[in-house]
C-alpha positions, 0 to 999 in steps of 0.5 A: 572183848565182847560179852559174846566172845567171853561166853564162846567156849574155847575149842579144846586142843586136839593132839594130832593123830599119827597115821602109821602108813602115811608116817612111814611113807613120809619117812621113806621120802625124807630118806630119799631126799636127805640121804640120796637113798633109794626107795627100794633099799629104804622101804623094806626095812621100814615095812619090816619094822612096822610089821614087827611092831604090829602097826601094819598088815598086808593092805597097809604095806601095799598102801605105803608102798604105792604112796612112796613109789607113786609119789616118786614116779609122778614127782615132776607132774605133781611139782608142776601142779603144786607150783600152780597152786602156790604164790612162791617159787617151788624151790622156796618151799621147805622140802619136808612140806613139799613131801607132804604136799606131794604125798597128798597130791598123789592120793588126790590125783593118783589113787582111789582114796576119796577126796576128803580122806586124802586131804584130811589124812595129809593135813593130819600128817602135816600137823604131826611132822610140820606143826599146826601153822604149816598144816594150814598151808598144806590144807589150803594147797591140797584143797586147790588141787582137789578141785580138778582131776589129773587130766584137767591139771595136766592140760593146764600146766603142760605146754602144748605138744605142738609148741614144745614136744619135749617139755610137754612129754616131760610134764605129762609123763613126769621125766626130766626134759633131758631124759625125754630127749635122750630116750627119744634119740635112742628109740629113733621113732615118732610120738607113739613110741616115746609116749609108750616108753615113758608110760611104761617107766611109770608102771609098777614093775613085776617081780621076776624070779630066776630059777638058777639052772642045776639048782632050782627049776621053774616048776619048783618055784611055781609050786611055791607061789602064784606065778606066771611064766616068764616072757622070754627067759627059760629060767624066769617066772613072774610073781603074782602081785603081793607075793613075797619072794623072800618067803620062797625056800629056794630064794632063801637058800640062794638056789633061785633069786629075784632078777629082771628078765632083761638081766637074765637074757644078757647072761644067757646070750653071753653063755650061748654065744659061739666061741672058737676053741676051748670054753672052760674059763669065764669072767664076770668083770663087774659082778656086783651085786651078783645076779648075773654072776649067779646065773652065769655061775650056774650055766658055767657049772653045767658045762664044767667051766670055771667062773671068776667073778670080780667086783671092785668094791669090797662090800659089793664083792661080799654080795657076789659071794653071797649070791654065788654061795653053793654054786655047784661048779668051780668059781672064785670071787675077788675084789679087783679093779677091772680097769687094772686087772690082776689077770693076764691078757687072753685068760678067758673064753667068755667075758661079761662087763655090765658096766656102771652107768646112769641107770636110765633103763631101770626107772621103773624100779628106781624112779627117784634116779630120774630126778637125781641124774644130770646130763653131765653124769654121763661124762663121768661114766664115759671113761670108765665104760671105755676102760672096762670094755677095753680091758675086757677085750684084752682079757679074752683070748682070740676066738673068745667073746665079750659081752658089753652090757648096760642098764641104760639105753642112752646112746652115749653109754651104748653104741657110742662106747662100743664103736669108740673102743672097736676103732681104738683097740682093733682085733675085734668084731661085733657079732649078731646078738639077736639070734641068741635071744630066740623068740624075743621080738622087736630087736632092731637092725642089730647086731647089738640088742636094746631091750625096752620096758614098753616092748619087752616088759624088761628093764632097758638093758643093752647088749653088744657081743664082740669076738676077739679076732687078733 
């Protein structure tokens, strides 16, 4: 060793500093990746714990939420950019390292955090959760990413639209290619429509409240927190950004709730559909977790009708019980399989089946679902969706109405299911659902209805109304 090297002082080891916001965001992303958890279920308890420890204020919670959801929404785009900055296939990067890189990429390309702060905070996080060696790798990759903005990177990593339109849209708007293709088929339009939809999927959704009729009013909710009127539902209010629905007394007491306006419209349309004869017995055949059942129960109570809310999974049936607790009219919650129902045929005047589906209509709220779903998943849902609609048509009496709903616009889960069941069962007809959504524009040719995030500001809910004729 040279004399100069012996005289050079050793750089003291510095213990990495834990940043509570980025640690929490990393923990949430790991739960999504490792346990197939959903961010909207993982994040609230983590934020609550951080507040109780005194680590967080409101701004910290907002930043952590943006880091988690922004990273998940843009994961496909960031993966393509990260892949362009490393010398190995992306699949060979350890998932925790990729999570840190994605968090860093989002701070650099998707927020207003200064470049030096985004890189240094991400490298510090890497030192804490990955160790010094892999932190150097993170530092090198993020410095490459920081050399261009998002638009420049997208132009570099996305194939030209004219060469491969679906792959171009998949990279630019961060959706799997098969989802882009399916949504485009459902829209049946040109480039502008699909781009508007994919952009809407990547926007933060508003929190929408529902004032359950006879139990709460929009005036009461508006007096309790800062809101805007709902767009389409008479029971809806849109909360101002940063509002806490759980702090509202009516929500605490179950007289109001959080419910997307598209979900509200499905329940309202079924409740207002014309039936022939009596109107005293209603069924929600797939009631979990209880949002539509609570609104249906309140609407039924206003007319003196009884609601039976059925849910196959016992733990979800308990959620339905909680949602309906205190309903002013008669109701019952049971745990039962809608494909092998305990009720007799022809027992009900109105039936709703909001069937299990891919959830492609709620990608704003559950952005990780787009990466978790596979095209073959639809084959698994198809027999169940057909069986539930078939039994719903059996459960309703002649002259009564069935509402078939999905939170997916995929044609294989919407019109194809309805058409197949109508051909097989017979004795039923589609009725026009559009007049039952007064004031709502762009509802298509009917008779069924498809709502869209970019056109209606709702989840992409689908509704078909069927009347039993024989």
